[in-house]
N, C-alpha and C positions, 0 to 999 in steps of 0.2 A: 420427459415431463413437459407439459404444455405451458405456454405463456400464461394462461389463466391460473394454473396452479402456482406459478412463481409470483404472480401479481398478488394473489390472496395470501400466500405465505409471507411475502415481504411486508405487505400492508398490515397483516395481523401482528407480526413480530414487532414492527415499528410502533404501532399504536399501543400495543400491550406494554412495551418497555417505557414509552413516554408516560402512560398512565401510572405504571408502577413507580417511576421516578417521582412524579408529582405527588402520588399518594403517600409515599413514605416521607416526603418532606412535610406534608400536611399532618401525618401522624406524629412526627417528631415534635412539631409545635404544640399540638393538642396535649401530648403526653407531658411535656414540661410545664405547661400552664396548669395542668391538673395536679402536678406534684411540686407546687411552688413553695418548697421549704428547703432551707439550707441543710444539707446533710450534717449530722453532728460532728463528723471529723473535720469539717471545714469552717465551723462557726467562729473560730478564732481569727481566721484570715478573711472570711467573706461574711460581711454583715448583711442584714435585710436590705439595706439600700444598695449595696453592691450586687446582691442577687437580682434585684429588680432591674438594675442597669444591664446585667448579663442577659436577662430575659428580653429586654428591649433590643439589645444588640442582636441576639439570636433571631428575634422576630423580624428585624429589618433585613438581615442577611437571608432569612428564609423567604421572605416576600420577593427579594431580588432574584434569588435562585429559581423560584417558581416562575417568575415572569421570563427570566432568561432562558430557562429550559423550554417553556412554551414557545417563545419566539424563535429560538435557534432550531428546534425540532420542526416548527411550523414552516419556517423559511426553506429548510432542506426538503421537506415533504412537497411543498409547492413546486420547487425546482424539479423534483423527480416526476411529479404527476402532471405538470402543466406544460409540457413540451419544450422546456429549456434544454434538456439533454439532447433530444434529436436535433434541435436547431444548432446547438454547439457542435455536435458531431458533423452535421452537414456543412457548417462553416469551415471546419477543419479539413474536411474532405475536399472542399472547393479550393482551399489554399494549397493543398498538395504537400504538406510536410510528411516526413517519414513517420512510421508508427510510434517510435520512441518520442520524437518531438511532439507529435499530435497528442500522445498520452500525457506528456508533461504539461502542455498548454491546457488540456482538458481539466486536469486536476488543479492546476494553479488558478484557473478562472473560478472554479467552484470553491477553492479555499478563500479566494478574495470575497466571494459572495457571503460566505459564512463569517469571515473575519471582520467585516465592517460593523455588523451589529455587536460583535464581541467587544470592539473598541468602545462603543457607547456604554455598554454595561460595565466595563472596566473603569471608565471615567466616573460613572455614577457611584460605583462601589468605593472608589478611592476618595472622591471629593464630596460625597454626600454621606454614605453610610459610615465609612471609617472616620471621616471628619466629625460627624455628629457624635460619635462615641469616643472621641479623643485619641484615636490611634493614628490618624494620618499626619505625617510630617513632610510629605512630598510637596513640591511646588509644581505648578502646571508646566513650567519649562522642563523640570526634571522628568515629569511624567511623559511628556512628548519625546524627550530624548530616549527614555527607556523603551517607548513603543517603537521608535525608529530602529533602535538597535535590535530589539526583539524581532521586528519584522524582517530585517536583513538576515538575522541568524536563522529564522524560520524558513525563509526562502532558500538559503544555502543548504540547510539540512534536509528540507523536504525535496529539494532538487536532487541531492545525492541519493536519497532513498528511492525516489521515483525512477531516476535514470538507471539505478542498479537493478531494481525489480523489473521495469519495463524492458531493459536490455537483456536480462536473462530470459524473459518471456519470448523475446524475439530470437535469441540464439538457441535456447533449449526449450522448445515448445512443450515437450512432454515432461521434462523434469525441472522446469523453471523454479518450482516451489522449493526444491532442495538446494539449488544453487543460490537462490535468493536468500535462503536461510543462512548459508555460509557467508555471503557478502554482508548481509545486514548484521549478523552477529559480530563480524569483524569491525564494522562501523560502530556498533554499540560499545565494544571494548575500547576502541580508540577515543570515543567521546568520554567514557569514564576516566580515561587517563588525561585527556585534554581539559576537561571541565575545571578542575581546581587551579590549573596553571595558566589557562588562556581565556576560557569563557567567563567564569565567575568574576575575575578581576576587571573585565570589561564593563561590568555593571556596578561593582562595589569596590571600595578600597580596603585592602587587607594589610594590616600593619602589625608589628610585634606588640605583644601585650605591654601596656604601660606600667602595670603592677609587676615589678620584677620578683617580689616575694611570692605572688600567686603563680607566676611562671615557674618558679623553682619547685613549688609544691605540685604543680601539674606534671612536671617532668618526673618527679619522684613517684607520683601516682602511676604514670605510664610504665616506669621501670618495675614497679611492684606488680603491675599487671602483665609484665613480660612483653611490652611493646616498645620498639625503638621509634621514637617520635621524629618525623622528618620536618614537620612544620607546625607551629603554633601561632595562631593569628586571632586578632579581634577584627570584626567586620563592622563597617559603619551602617548597620541596619537602621539606626535611629534617624538617618537622613530621610527615610521613607515611611517608617512605621514605628509605633511604640510597642509592637509585639516582641516577645522575648523567645530566644531559642539558642541552640548550639548543635553542631553536627560534626560527624567524622566523615571525611570524603576521600576519594582517590584510592589507587592501588599501588603497591610497590613503593618506589621512591617518591611518588606523587601524593602519598597519603598525608593528610593534615587534619588537625583539629581546628575548628573555627568557632569562636564565641561571638554572639551578637553583643555589641556594645550595650544594648538595652538590658541584656541579662546581667552583665557585669555591674551595671548601675543599680539594679533593683534587688539583687540577691547577695546575701552574705557569702563569704569565701567558702564556707563548708558546704553550702548548697551548690555552688558552682562546681566544686570538686565532685559532688555526688552526681550531678548531671553528666559530667565528663566520664565518671566511672560507668554510668549507664551506656554511654556511647562506646566506651572501651569494651563493655560486655558484648556489644554487637560484633566487634572485631574479634574478640577472643572466641566467641561461639561460632565464628565463621558465618554469621548471618548474611553478610554482603554477598559472599560467594554462593550460599544456598539460595538466596533471593535471585541472583543472576542465573543460576541453573534453572530455577522454576520459570523465570521469564523466558529463557531460551526454549524450554519445553513447550510453553504456551505459544511462542512464536512459531515453532515448527508445526504444531498442531493447527494453528490458525492459517498458516500458508498452505498446508495440505488441504484443509477444508476449502480455502479460497480456490485452489486449483480444481477441485471437484466441481465447484459452482461455476467457475469461468468456462469450463468445458460444456456447460449446458446452454445451448443456443436459445432455449426458451426464456432464460433469465433476461437477456438483452431485449429480446422481442417483446417481452411483457411491458416494456416501457418505451416501445417505438424506436429502439436502437438497432443499428446494424451490428452483427456480431463482430467484436473487435476486442483484443486483449485488454485494452485500458478501460473500455466500457464495462466489460464483465468484472474486472478487478474493482472498479468503483462500487458497483452494485453489491458485489460479494462483500466488500469491505464494510459497507453500511449495514448489511444484513448481519454479518458476523459481529460487528461492534455492538449492535442492539442486542443480539443473542447473548453476548458475553456478560451483559448486565446480570443475567440470572445465574451466572457462574461465579460472580464476584465473591460470594461468601467463602469460597475455597481459599483464594489468596489472602483475603482479609483475615480469615481464621489463622492462617499460617503466620501472617504478620503480627497478629495479636499475641500469638504464642512466643514469637521472637522477642517482643517487647516485654513480656512477662519474665523471660529468661534474663534479659538485660537488667531489669529492675532487681531481680534477685542477686545478680552479680554485683550490682552497685551496692546493695544492702550488705553483702558480705565484705566488700572492700572498704566501704566508708561508714557502714551502719545504716539500719533502716530509717532511723529518725531523720537523718540529713536528706535522704532521698524523698521521704514522705513530705518533709518540709518544703523541698524544692517544688514538688508537684502542687502542693497547696498554694504556694506563692504564685506559681505560673497560672493556676486556675484563676486567682484573683486578678493578676496583671492582665490576662488575656480575655477576661470575661467569658470563661469557658462554660459550656453546658454541663451541668452536674447531674442532670436527670434525663439522659438520652433514652429514646424508645428502644427496647430490645431488638425489634426488627431492623431499625435503622443502624444500630450497632452491627448486627449480623451482616448487613449489606455493605456498609460504608466505612466502618471504623477500622483503621489499620492499627490503632492502639486500643487496649482495653479502656473502658470508661474510667475517668480519674478516680471516682469513688471506689471502684473495684481495686485499682492499683494501690491506693492509700491503705485500704483495709487489708490487702494482702501483705503489704510492708509492715504495718503496725501489728498485724496478727502473727508475725513470725517470718517475714519475708527474707530474713537473713539466713534461714536454714538452707542446707544444700538441696 
């Protein structure tokens, strides 16, 4: 295939995905503003004033997303089209590092170019948008500390990933995609095991529940669900944000239940237990394992597709690059990432199905009223969008819309 073919293909997919992403954000906003009425199920918790606040919050976040998407996609496209890549490759060739080191430097330089605008948008999101709507509780010192920790962690993880993949490309030029799959899969499992015990505590403080009565009820809940609880913690999420949540994390002996302190402060005990029953449902239904299998299959398919593209010399030549594994890998990665946007409905549909199953499990264990009440209170606390556009849900929602979840629960969600 000729360089011209790859140039047209790359540019077409890139611009189509950017337009689709911006377009769905626009549709999402127009849809909500045209359906600006509180759903009947939420009128007790969400008044007209709360709904207007939620719309204003969504509008500010949408505007920021639109600008950030346009800027980040624009910067990357300029880098690809305006000679930055050939200059960078020529500089690395002149320096004489080996292919793995050259590839690492190539990717790290491009990650830095993309990361700088991201910092500005994150700062604006935290100290303007979240601050304006009453969610931000972070200080600038804490934000800077988080960014430094995150940058360090990103460099370490990205370096491990790059060295693993580029190393296998050098050692196994024909079957690198298969060996990379094995190595990256092992790294993913290790990260899942390490996250709750090493990574998460680096950013937040995890302490035993202060409410001993609630702790005892949670342990009984877990025993009823047939789960041996290894760890139960509350997290100081309120240091940074007023948003509420809870999650189940880890595998084996590292698994633990984590409650945001903001959730404990704003929800009655019965609703907290319902939220945890939902998380328990994910565990009992083996959603974590099923999700991991799906991710691994996508990874395998993505690496194989990348291998097919990297072997095409026309891909690198289309952008003035000398054929090199790292150059082909970068361009293939961008093309596949953009293409994957149009496959998003598949994993999103699977995730929404899992969430529905977890809701029904919670309803059977604690009753549908408690779970529905928790969802309604979360919607009010988090200024959630109660009227999402169906296309946006199809593309982006990992959970069913809140109105659908509450109607399913109140319409008999406790049935098997």
